[in-house]
Steps between C-alpha positions, in 0.01 A plus 500: 500500500614851434473788739236753394647823369531776757308820465712801414300709748743638760234486770504119489876470557665432834763738637840379377354269238693497171783699659865444418792675665860507392795624702853530370816623666870526420782539750818690412756713687311822416148597398627647174687182409199284587273710281750489213537122525128431544379732222535247213295242692235757590475593131458132406218477752337811350514340155313200638228677700472805273356291220233380743414862589578435866700825524251775429769769479637355173378665181414310182819638343714366787338158475559496123866595554544211746400258223789617281827329603702776330348753739443292812799266498528228763633474854804308375592755233468791746685317777807457281504874421478609868801301615 
C-alpha cells in the first residue's frame, strides 16, 4: 500500500516537519585563513542548493552562472590556486 499524498496546506503540517538543517565549520589558525580555505567548499554547496532554490538571496543570473563551469569552477580548481 502507498501512503496517501500529503496536503500542501501549511495548517496541516506539524512544527518541524519536513525540516532539514545543515551545519558546517572549518578550523584554522585564524578566522581569515579559515574563511579563505572554506570558501571553495561553501561555493560548491551553493551550487548544489542554489539550483533547488533553497537560498532565496540568489538571483536567476547567479544560479545560471553556477551552471557554467567556466564561471563557477570547482572546489578542487580553486583550492589549487589559493595555495
